[in-house]
C-alpha positions in Angstrom: 118.3 10.6 -30.4 121.9 10.4 -29.1 122.6 8.1 -26.1 122.4 9.6 -22.7 125.6 11.5 -21.8 126.7 12.0 -25.4 126.8 15.4 -27.0 125.7 16.2 -30.6 128.7 16.5 -32.9 128.2 20.3 -33.1 128.8 20.6 -29.4 132.0 18.5 -29.3 135.0 20.7 -28.5 138.5 19.9 -29.4 139.6 20.9 -25.9 137.6 21.7 -22.8 139.1 23.0 -19.6 136.6 22.6 -16.7 137.3 24.3 -13.3 141.0 23.6 -13.5 143.5 24.6 -10.7 147.1 23.6 -10.5 149.3 24.0 -7.4 153.1 23.8 -7.2 154.8 22.9 -4.0 157.7 25.4 -3.7 158.6 24.6 -0.1 162.1 24.3 1.2 163.3 20.7 1.9 161.6 19.1 4.9 164.6 19.2 7.3 165.3 22.8 6.4 161.6 23.7 7.1 161.7 21.9 10.4 164.9 23.7 11.5 163.6 27.1 10.5 160.0 26.3 11.5 158.7 27.4 8.1 155.3 26.2 6.8 154.9 24.6 3.4 154.8 27.1 0.5 152.3 26.5 -2.2 152.0 28.4 -5.4 148.6 28.3 -7.1 149.7 28.9 -10.7 146.2 28.3 -12.1 143.0 28.9 -10.2 139.5 27.7 -11.3 140.1 28.2 -15.1 137.4 27.1 -17.6 137.3 27.5 -21.4 136.5 25.5 -24.5 138.0 25.5 -28.0 135.9 24.6 -31.0 137.4 22.6 -33.8 139.4 24.6 -36.4 139.5 27.7 -34.3 142.1 29.6 -32.2 141.7 30.4 -28.6 144.3 32.8 -27.3 145.4 33.3 -23.7 147.0 36.7 -23.0 148.4 38.3 -19.9 151.6 39.4 -18.2 154.5 37.0 -17.5 153.8 34.9 -14.5 150.0 34.9 -14.8 149.8 31.1 -15.5 149.6 31.0 -19.3 152.4 28.5 -19.8 151.1 26.3 -17.0 147.8 26.1 -18.9 149.7 25.2 -22.1 151.5 22.3 -20.4 148.3 21.1 -18.7 146.5 21.1 -22.1 148.9 18.5 -23.6 149.2 16.4 -20.4 152.7 17.5 -19.3 151.1 18.5 -15.9 148.0 17.0 -14.3 145.4 19.3 -12.8 145.3 19.5 -9.0 141.6 20.2 -9.3 139.2 20.1 -12.3 139.3 18.2 -15.6 140.6 18.7 -19.1 138.7 17.0 -22.0 140.0 16.3 -25.5 137.0 15.7 -27.8 134.9 14.9 -24.7 137.4 12.3 -23.3 139.5 12.9 -20.3 143.0 14.0 -21.3 144.4 11.5 -18.8 143.4 8.7 -21.2 145.9 10.0 -23.8 148.7 8.4 -21.8 147.3 4.9 -22.5 146.1 5.7 -26.1 149.0 6.6 -28.5 146.5 7.3 -31.2 145.0 10.1 -29.1 148.3 11.4 -27.9 149.8 11.9 -31.4 146.8 14.1 -32.2 148.1 16.9 -30.0 151.5 18.6 -30.0 153.3 21.8 -28.9 155.3 24.6 -30.4 157.7 26.2 -27.9 158.8 29.7 -27.3 162.5 29.2 -28.0 163.0 27.2 -31.1 166.7 26.7 -30.6 166.3 25.3 -27.0 163.5 22.9 -28.2 165.6 21.4 -31.0 168.4 18.8 -30.4 171.6 20.6 -31.5 173.3 17.2 -32.3 170.6 16.0 -34.7 170.2 16.9 -38.3 166.9 18.5 -39.2 165.8 15.4 -41.0 166.2 13.3 -37.8 164.4 15.9 -35.7 161.4 15.9 -38.1 161.4 12.1 -38.5 161.3 11.3 -34.8 157.5 11.7 -34.3 156.9 9.8 -37.6 158.9 6.8 -36.3 157.6 7.0 -32.7 154.0 6.9 -33.8 154.7 4.4 -36.7 153.2 6.7 -39.3 155.7 5.4 -41.8 158.2 2.5 -41.6 160.0 2.2 -44.9 162.9 4.6 -45.3 161.6 6.0 -48.6 158.2 6.7 -47.0 159.8 8.5 -44.1 162.0 10.5 -46.4 159.1 11.5 -48.6 157.1 12.6 -45.5 160.1 14.6 -44.2 160.4 16.4 -47.6 156.7 17.2 -47.6 156.7 18.6 -44.1 159.7 20.8 -44.8 158.1 22.1 -48.0 154.9 22.9 -46.0 156.8 25.2 -43.7 158.8 26.9 -46.5 162.1 24.9 -46.3 163.7 22.5 -48.7 164.8 18.9 -48.7 168.4 20.0 -48.6 167.7 21.9 -45.4 167.1 18.4 -43.8 170.9 17.7 -44.0 171.8 20.7 -41.8 171.9 21.2 -38.0 169.8 23.7 -36.1 172.7 26.2 -35.5 172.9 26.7 -39.2 169.5 28.4 -39.4 168.1 31.8 -38.4 165.6 32.1 -35.6 162.6 32.2 -37.9 163.9 29.2 -39.8 164.3 27.3 -36.6 160.7 28.0 -35.7 159.7 26.6 -39.1 161.6 23.4 -38.2 159.7 23.3 -34.9 156.4 23.7 -36.7 157.4 20.9 -39.1 158.2 18.6 -36.2 154.9 19.4 -34.5 153.1 18.6 -37.7 155.0 15.3 -38.2 152.6 13.4 -35.9 149.6 14.6 -38.0 148.0 16.4 -35.0 144.6 18.1 -34.9 145.4 20.3 -31.9 148.5 22.5 -31.4 149.5 24.4 -28.3 151.6 27.4 -29.4 153.4 28.8 -26.3 154.7 32.3 -27.3 155.8 30.9 -30.7 156.9 34.4 -32.0 158.1 36.3 -29.0 161.8 35.4 -29.6 161.6 36.6 -33.2 162.1 39.9 -35.0 158.8 41.8 -35.9 159.2 41.1 -39.7 159.8 37.4 -39.0 156.9 37.2 -36.6 154.6 38.2 -39.4 155.9 35.5 -41.6 155.5 32.8 -39.0 152.0 34.0 -38.1 150.9 34.0 -41.7 152.4 30.4 -42.1 150.4 29.3 -39.0 147.2 30.8 -40.3 147.7 29.2 -43.7 148.4 25.8 -42.1 145.3 26.1 -40.0 143.1 26.7 -43.0 144.7 23.9 -45.1 144.9 21.2 -42.4 141.9 22.2 -40.2 144.1 22.7 -37.1 142.9 23.9 -33.7 145.2 26.2 -31.8 145.6 27.2 -28.2 147.8 30.3 -28.7 149.7 31.7 -25.7 151.0 35.3 -25.9 151.5 38.5 -24.0 151.3 40.5 -27.2 147.8 41.6 -28.0 148.8 42.8 -31.5 149.8 39.2 -32.3 146.6 37.8 -30.7 144.5 40.2 -32.8 145.9 38.6 -36.0 145.3 35.0 -34.9 142.5 34.6 -32.4 138.8 33.7 -32.8 138.3 33.9 -29.0 140.4 35.4 -26.2 140.9 34.7 -22.6 142.6 37.4 -20.5 144.5 35.9 -17.5 145.6 37.6 -14.3 147.4 35.8 -11.5 146.1 32.4 -12.4 142.5 33.4 -13.2 140.7 34.2 -16.5 139.2 37.6 -15.8 137.6 38.1 -19.2 136.9 35.9 -22.2 134.8 36.1 -25.3 135.0 36.6 -29.1 138.2 38.4 -30.1 136.3 41.1 -32.0 134.1 41.9 -29.0 137.0 42.2 -26.6 139.1 44.4 -28.9 136.1 46.6 -29.7 134.7 46.9 -26.2 137.0 45.7 -23.5 135.1 45.5 -20.2 137.6 44.4 -17.5 139.9 47.2 -16.3 142.9 44.9 -16.7 142.0 44.2 -20.4 141.6 47.9 -21.0 145.0 48.6 -19.5 146.6 45.9 -21.6 145.0 47.3 -24.8 146.3 50.8 -23.8 149.8 49.4 -24.0 149.4 48.3 -27.6 151.0 50.7 -30.1 148.2 51.9 -32.5 148.7 54.8 -34.9 144.9 55.4 -35.1 144.9 56.3 -31.4 147.6 58.9 -31.4 146.6 61.8 -29.1 144.2 59.7 -27.1 145.0 59.6 -23.4 146.3 56.2 -22.3 146.6 54.6 -18.9 149.6 52.2 -18.6 149.4 49.1 -16.4 150.8 50.3 -13.1 152.4 48.5 -10.3 153.9 45.0 -10.1 152.3 41.6 -10.4 151.7 40.4 -6.8 153.5 37.4 -5.3 151.4 34.4 -6.4 152.4 32.5 -3.2 150.5 35.1 -1.1 148.1 36.8 -3.5 145.9 39.8 -2.5 142.5 39.1 -0.9 139.3 39.5 -2.8 139.9 40.5 -6.5 143.6 39.9 -7.0 143.8 42.9 -9.4 142.5 45.4 -6.9 145.9 46.8 -5.8 146.5 48.0 -9.4 142.9 48.7 -10.5 141.8 52.3 -11.0 138.2 51.2 -10.2 138.9 49.3 -7.0 136.4 49.6 -4.2 136.2 48.2 -0.7 134.1 45.3 -2.1 137.0 44.4 -4.4 139.4 44.0 -1.4 137.2 41.5 0.3 135.1 39.6 -2.3 136.3 37.4 -5.2 134.2 38.6 -8.2 131.9 36.0 -9.9 131.8 35.5 -13.6 129.0 37.3 -15.4 128.2 37.0 -19.1 127.3 40.2 -20.9 126.9 40.5 -24.6 128.6 37.2 -25.1 131.7 38.2 -23.0 132.4 36.6 -19.7 133.8 39.1 -17.2 134.8 38.7 -13.5 134.7 42.3 -12.1 132.7 44.0 -9.4 133.1 47.4 -11.2 131.6 46.0 -14.4 128.8 44.3 -12.5 128.0 47.6 -10.8 128.5 49.6 -14.1 131.3 51.8 -12.8 133.5 53.4 -15.4 137.0 54.9 -15.3 
């Protein structure tokens, strides 16, 4: 019998986010606020978010720009600390990663803009070698060079590419370099923050296929951030749909694509081009994302929701699990339909 407080191995999650909120202080400087008699301005970028990612799987967060996805990405690798709540990496608080280099090297991040995330003054070989040297995964020059060559080959580049600078590559090749650098620390967990949104459609498919292949061969766990549901459908085992800092629906990817329950999820899916649905009436996502500094009362989606009622304007919906899918919506709870 396992010791008290320990979970069986089958229950251990690579990443577990528990009731996390994060607030940014976007106030004017103190003297300016005093002169103009303005109160502090707080932006709640993430509000009571919870989810878990099983080892070797992909959890995707989707939603419009400004909904809090990238903040979750940064929280998940320790670049920000939660204002409220806790993030666990293999059942250990993520805060311990700062004092445990062995734990810190096991998580890494792939950024949206590959060119902005690569040092333009460094050759590719130095960019890829940096995590190897920082975490002392190899010390002898011949070992480091062998590791660099292996990493570049894994992402579809050659040893000769290591002598070039980032500006000599296309966007897709730069993202391959970013992936090689992320793999250099031998991680188990990767946060992928819109890794294909800056790429052409044909190149997106190549990068996604590469990431899927690497996940199978290396047993990687992904937190995949995207606003593109077509991309998410290709990658995700589970999906969380975010709106204005909250997850409004989450569950298995197949279930959400087959039977979306939350009105916002249905509107997002209606915006995805699908030749099979030609001729079917579609409802686009109307209106603008509200100001996150002063969000609407009750359900924050109610100003744009076709099923909104008076209850939606005054009460925050609770999460209910139906058919393995967690939904926060009064209309779903009351079985209203568009």
